[in-house]
C-alpha positions in Angstrom: -13.3 -14.2 21.2 -14.0 -10.8 19.5 -17.2 -10.0 17.7 -17.0 -8.5 14.2 -18.3 -5.0 13.8 -20.8 -4.5 11.0 -18.2 -3.9 8.3 -15.8 -6.6 9.6 -15.3 -10.3 9.5 -14.1 -12.7 12.2 -11.2 -14.9 11.3 -9.4 -17.8 13.0 -5.8 -17.0 12.1 -3.7 -19.9 10.9 -0.5 -17.9 9.9 0.6 -14.3 10.6 3.3 -12.3 8.9 5.7 -9.8 10.3 6.7 -6.5 8.8 9.8 -4.3 9.5 7.4 -1.6 10.8 6.1 -3.8 13.5 9.0 -3.5 15.9 9.2 0.3 15.2 5.5 0.6 16.3 6.3 -1.3 19.5 9.5 0.7 20.2 8.3 4.2 19.3 4.6 4.7 18.4 2.0 2.6 20.3 0.9 3.0 23.9 1.5 0.1 26.2 -1.2 -2.6 25.8 -2.1 -1.8 22.2 -1.5 -5.0 20.2 0.3 -5.1 16.9 0.1 -7.3 13.8 -0.8 -6.5 10.2 -0.7 -9.6 7.9 -2.6 -12.9 8.3 -4.2 -15.9 6.6 -6.9 -17.9 8.2 -10.4 -19.4 8.2 -13.5 -17.2 8.2 -15.8 -17.6 11.2 -18.4 -14.9 10.9 -19.4 -12.0 8.6 -20.6 -8.6 9.7 -24.0 -7.5 8.3 -22.7 -4.7 6.1 -19.9 -6.6 4.4 -20.6 -6.6 0.6 -18.1 -9.2 -0.5 -19.3 -12.7 -1.1 -17.9 -14.5 2.0 -19.1 -17.6 3.8 -18.1 -19.3 7.0 -15.3 -21.7 6.4 -13.7 -19.7 3.5 -9.9 -19.5 3.5 -9.0 -15.8 3.5 -6.0 -13.5 3.6 -5.4 -9.8 4.0 -4.5 -7.3 6.7 -5.7 -5.6 9.8 -4.8 -2.2 11.2 -2.5 -3.3 14.0 -1.1 -0.9 16.5 -4.4 1.0 16.4 -5.0 2.9 19.6 -8.5 3.8 18.5 -9.6 0.2 17.9 -7.1 -2.0 19.9 -8.8 -5.2 18.8 -7.7 -4.6 15.2 -4.5 -6.6 15.0 -3.4 -10.0 13.7 -1.1 -11.4 16.4 -3.9 -13.4 18.0 -5.8 -16.7 17.5 -9.0 -14.9 16.5 -9.0 -11.5 14.7 -11.4 -9.0 13.2 -10.6 -7.4 9.9 -12.3 -4.9 7.5 -14.4 -7.3 5.4 -14.4 -5.7 2.0 -10.6 -5.4 1.9 -9.9 -9.1 2.4 -9.6 -11.8 -0.2 -10.1 -15.5 -0.6 -6.9 -17.6 -0.8 -6.4 -19.0 -4.3 -5.9 -22.8 -4.5 -2.2 -22.5 -5.4 -1.2 -20.7 -2.1 -0.7 -22.1 1.3 -1.8 -20.2 4.5 1.8 -19.3 5.1 2.4 -18.0 1.6 -0.9 -15.9 1.7 0.2 -14.4 5.0 3.1 -12.7 3.3 1.0 -10.6 1.0 -1.3 -8.2 2.9 0.7 -5.2 3.8 3.2 -5.7 1.0 0.7 -5.5 -1.9 -1.3 -2.5 -0.9 1.8 -0.6 0.5 3.7 -1.2 -2.8 0.8 -0.1 -4.9 0.2 3.0 -2.7 3.9 4.0 -3.0 4.2 3.4 -6.7 0.9 4.4 -8.1 -0.7 6.8 -5.5 2.4 8.7 -4.4 4.8 8.4 -7.3 2.0 8.4 -9.8 3.6 5.8 -12.0 2.0 4.1 -15.0 -0.2 1.1 -14.1 0.7 -2.4 -15.3 -2.4 -2.3 -17.6 -0.9 0.7 -19.4 2.9 0.4 -19.0 5.2 3.2 -19.8 7.0 3.1 -23.1 10.2 4.9 -22.1 11.6 2.5 -19.4 12.1 5.4 -16.9 14.4 4.3 -14.0 13.1 3.9 -10.5 15.1 3.1 -7.4 13.4 0.7 -4.9 15.6 0.9 -1.8 15.8 -2.4 0.1 15.0 -5.0 -2.5 14.7 -8.2 -0.5 12.5 -7.3 2.5 8.7 -7.4 2.9 7.2 -4.7 0.5 10.3 -4.5 -1.7 10.1 -7.7 -3.8 6.4 -6.9 -4.6 7.3 -3.3 -5.5 10.0 -4.6 -7.8 7.6 -6.8 -9.7 4.9 -4.2 -10.0 7.3 -1.6 -11.2 8.7 -4.0 -13.8 5.2 -4.9 -15.0 4.6 -1.1 -15.4 7.5 -0.9 -17.8 10.1 0.8 -15.7 13.9 0.1 -15.4 14.1 -1.2 -11.8 17.2 -0.5 -9.7 17.4 -1.8 -6.2 19.7 -2.3 -3.2 20.3 -5.3 -0.9 23.1 -7.5 0.5 25.2 -9.3 -2.1 23.8 -12.7 -1.0 20.4 -11.6 -2.2 21.5 -10.3 -5.6 20.3 -13.4 -7.4 17.0 -13.3 -5.6 16.1 -9.7 -6.6 17.4 -10.3 -10.2 15.0 -13.3 -10.4 12.2 -10.9 -9.4 13.1 -8.8 -12.5 15.4 -6.1 -11.1 17.5 -4.6 -13.9 20.4 -3.4 -11.7 21.3 -4.3 -8.1 23.7 -2.5 -5.8 25.2 -3.3 -2.3 23.6 -0.9 0.1 26.7 -1.1 2.4 29.0 0.0 -0.4 29.9 3.7 0.3 30.0 4.4 -3.5 26.7 2.7 -4.3 24.6 5.9 -4.4 27.1 7.6 -6.7 27.2 4.5 -8.9 23.4 4.6 -9.2 23.6 8.2 -10.3 26.1 7.3 -12.9 24.1 4.2 -14.0 21.1 6.4 -14.6 23.1 9.2 -16.2 21.9 11.6 -13.5 18.3 10.9 -14.6 16.8 9.1 -11.6 13.6 10.9 -10.8 11.6 8.2 -8.8 12.6 6.7 -5.5 10.7 4.3 -3.3 12.5 3.9 0.1 11.1 0.7 1.6 13.3 0.8 4.7 12.9 4.5 5.6 15.6 5.6 8.1 17.7 8.8 8.2 20.6 6.8 6.6 18.4 5.4 3.7 17.0 8.9 3.0 20.6 10.2 2.8 21.5 7.3 0.4 18.5 8.1 -1.8 19.3 11.8 -1.8 22.8 11.0 -3.1 21.4 8.7 -5.9 18.5 10.8 -7.2 19.1 13.3 -10.0 20.7 16.6 -9.1 17.9 18.2 -11.1 15.3 16.8 -8.6 12.7 14.1 -8.4 10.2 12.4 -6.1 10.9 10.4 -2.9 8.3 8.1 -1.3 9.0 6.5 2.1 7.2 4.1 4.4 7.7 6.4 7.4 7.8 10.2 7.7 11.3 10.7 6.5 12.2 13.2 3.7 15.0 14.4 1.5 15.9 18.0 2.5 16.2 19.4 -1.0 14.0 22.0 -2.6 13.8 20.1 -5.9 12.8 16.8 -4.4 9.2 16.2 -3.4 9.0 13.9 -0.4 5.9 12.0 0.9 5.3 8.9 2.9 2.9 6.0 2.5 0.1 5.9 5.1 -0.9 2.2 4.6 -3.6 2.4 7.2 -5.5 5.0 5.1 -6.6 2.3 2.8 -9.0 1.1 5.5 -10.9 4.4 5.4 -11.2 4.9 9.1 -9.7 7.4 11.6 -6.5 6.3 13.3 -3.5 7.6 15.3 0.2 7.1 14.9 1.9 8.1 18.1 0.5 11.6 18.8 -0.6 12.2 15.3 -4.3 11.8 14.5 -5.6 11.1 11.0 -9.3 11.6 10.3 -11.2 9.2 8.1 -11.7 10.3 4.5 -15.3 10.3 3.4 -16.3 8.0 0.6 -17.8 9.5 -2.6 -21.6 9.5 -1.9 -24.0 8.5 -4.7 -26.7 10.9 -5.8 -29.1 8.9 -8.0 -30.6 11.1 -10.7 -33.9 10.7 -12.5 -34.9 9.3 -15.9 -32.0 6.8 -16.3 -29.9 7.4 -19.4 -32.1 10.3 -20.4 -31.0 12.1 -17.3 -27.3 12.0 -18.1 -27.4 15.2 -20.3 -28.8 17.2 -17.3 -26.2 15.6 -15.1 -23.4 16.7 -17.5 -24.7 20.2 -17.4 -24.7 20.2 -13.6 -21.0 19.1 -13.7 -20.1 21.7 -16.3 -21.6 24.5 -14.2 -20.0 23.4 -11.0 -23.2 22.5 -9.2 -22.0 19.0 -8.1 -19.9 18.8 -4.9 -19.2 15.9 -2.5 -21.3 13.4 -4.4 -21.1 11.1 -7.4 -23.9 11.3 -9.9 -25.4 7.9 -10.7 -28.3 6.9 -13.0 -30.3 3.7 -13.0 -30.5 2.4 -16.6 -33.8 0.6 -15.9 -35.5 3.9 -15.3 -34.8 5.2 -18.8 -38.2 6.3 -20.3 
């Protein structure tokens, strides 16, 4: 049984979820012997000493691990006991089973990274007023249904693709228009449907063929393309980026031969004199004397 590192929790897994990227990691990216697995739900067994969330032994929890991690091979979910980054996990609400909760981990944070971090869309708390169209390619698999719902909550006109037998499913999730991805005319039909005004695309399948489809659908005047893997649209007026879901954990990792360093958290620099010190802090910000830290003041220290 693994022992949780200081920022981690130990969980007995009850249910685990598969993602389309799992088999791609096995086939193309991870060295032999590196375990995979991202989504899970289970029972908490132990809490690392630096975990700040309020967890107790016996809690029902759900979330994700960084599977396929050559730097920390024990970080995976396809096992009976797993270790996961504590502050990124959540307690299972009473209306969800273990199996239902195990579907959420990768999907939620990947959808939100793609929509709000990469495509810079409006948040559901402040939805857009103009119902701008977005294409979410692959509407019925893993991340896609969650992305559809988030995009709709954010006020966008949601266009998606899937097989005809899933049309009713994605419409029930609030998709405004659905197209058969196997139809050779579907991309052109999407361009017509949006009056050549499609600027936002989230490719939740991410292959050469899907990038080509999205290129044919996005406006001739350009736009933004987000993918789950490092694929791109080879057009000068289209900005292409891909979601690094593992980056949310905040630790160094490798994908194949590519190494990604950890991003430092904002460090807190606690100023003096509580609220009275804020004016001095504002002046420091104005004159460019604050770098690499976040100014913080303790209200109780106000003279």
